[in-house]
C-alpha positions, 0 to 999 in steps of 0.5 A, spaced: 352 459 595 350 457 587 358 454 586 357 451 578 354 445 577 360 439 574 359 433 571 365 428 571 368 422 571 375 418 575 379 414 570 384 409 572 386 405 578 391 406 582 394 413 578 387 416 577 385 423 574 378 426 573 375 429 567 370 435 569 366 437 563 364 444 563 357 447 559 359 453 556 361 459 562 361 453 568 368 453 571 372 449 575 378 451 580 385 447 582 391 448 586 397 448 582 400 443 578 394 438 578 393 440 571 394 434 566 390 436 559 384 440 557 380 441 549 380 447 546 375 452 548 377 453 555 380 459 558 386 457 564 387 464 569 390 465 575 386 468 580 388 470 586 384 466 592 379 461 589 375 466 587 369 464 591 363 469 593 367 470 600 373 472 597 369 478 593 372 484 595 379 485 594 380 485 602 377 478 602 382 476 596 388 478 600 385 475 606 383 469 603 390 469 600 393 469 606 390 464 609 391 459 604 400 460 606 398 458 613 397 451 609 403 451 606 400 453 599 400 458 594 396 464 594 395 463 587 389 459 585 388 456 577 381 457 575 379 453 568 372 456 564 368 453 558 368 459 553 366 455 548 359 454 545 359 446 546 361 442 553 368 442 554 372 438 558 378 439 563 382 433 566 387 433 572 391 428 576 393 425 582 399 426 584 401 420 587 398 412 587 392 413 591 385 414 589 381 420 587 375 422 591 369 426 589 365 429 595 359 433 594 358 438 599 351 440 599 351 432 601 355 434 607 352 440 610 356 445 605 363 442 609 368 438 609 375 439 613 380 435 611 388 434 611 391 441 608 395 438 601 388 433 600 385 438 594 385 436 587 380 441 584 372 444 585 366 447 582 367 455 581 364 457 587 367 453 592 371 457 598 378 454 600 380 456 606 383 454 613 379 450 619 383 452 626 383 448 632 380 450 638 385 446 642 392 447 642 394 440 643 391 439 636 397 444 635 403 442 638 402 434 637 397 433 631 402 430 626 398 435 621 399 441 624 393 445 628 391 447 621 387 443 617 383 445 610 375 446 609 372 446 603 366 450 604 360 451 598 354 447 595 358 445 589 362 438 587 370 438 590 375 433 588 381 430 594 386 426 593 388 420 597 394 415 598 393 407 598 386 405 599 380 408 602 375 407 607 369 410 609 367 409 616 359 412 618 359 414 625 353 413 630 353 419 636 359 418 640 362 413 636 369 414 636 374 412 632 381 412 634 387 413 627 394 415 625 394 422 624 396 422 617 392 417 615 385 421 616 383 424 608 377 428 611 371 428 615 365 432 615 363 438 620 359 434 625 365 430 626 369 432 633 377 431 632 381 430 638 388 428 639 390 422 644 397 420 647 398 413 646 401 412 653 406 407 655 413 407 656 414 401 651 409 403 647 412 411 646 419 408 646 419 402 642 412 402 638 414 406 632 408 409 631 408 415 634 406 418 640 399 421 638 393 419 635 386 422 632 379 421 636 374 422 631 368 422 635 361 422 632 356 423 628 358 424 621 362 421 616 370 419 616 375 418 610 381 414 611 387 413 607 392 407 607 398 410 605 399 418 607 403 422 603 408 423 609 410 416 610 410 414 603 416 420 602 419 417 608 420 410 606 422 413 599 427 417 603 429 411 607 431 407 601 434 412 597 442 412 596 446 415 601 453 418 602 455 419 594 449 415 590 450 408 595 444 403 598 443 401 604 444 394 602 437 393 602 435 385 601 441 383 603 444 380 609 451 383 610 448 390 608 454 396 609 459 390 610 458 387 603 459 393 600 466 393 603 467 386 602 466 386 594 470 393 594 464 398 593 467 403 598 473 407 597 478 410 602 
């Protein structure tokens, strides 16, 4: 597939960014909004689709870009090329607290499956598409939907995860049950399915959702401790409600305390 060979350094701990070093004529592609900074001599170009070898024809570009719409992403991506003489560097930042993971696709059978919002950037030549589930249940109950993103090629790709990450190496037939939102990605040899939690108490009072993902080896699985959906939900729950008022977090009286201190207006 002949993806561009790139060197990189990941900086930071909780709010990371990746600095990619490009030789002359080398390039990298990224999702819109992930760009941080670049040195002089790098050309930025908006492209239709991902610009990979699978995306060369006009119809290929239209079909590839259309598939990206199904994942909620833009039809356009941004490409950065080193048009100078020496080495040049371009950096991409993580969108929220967590970790940036470098994925060498050549070590994963040239294919890696990940959450649809995990992709950050990749070497030019890597194809960013979608992975359709073969089972309807994944689409109806999978939490993240039956469409996941797939990265194909022989180059480097970078994905972002929330919180702390864990790597699990699954043996043949070994199973791992995971909250659907906590999956970062896995290689193509891992089988992915959705399983019902079961039990009336678990269903009604558990608070963990009705379904979790079952990942069966062999293969490598990457897990995140804080998926963005969970972070966004907590922020929303803690946000001021109704005219900028909070919900009395940290107070035993809560809303009654607001009434007593005269904050509620009638």
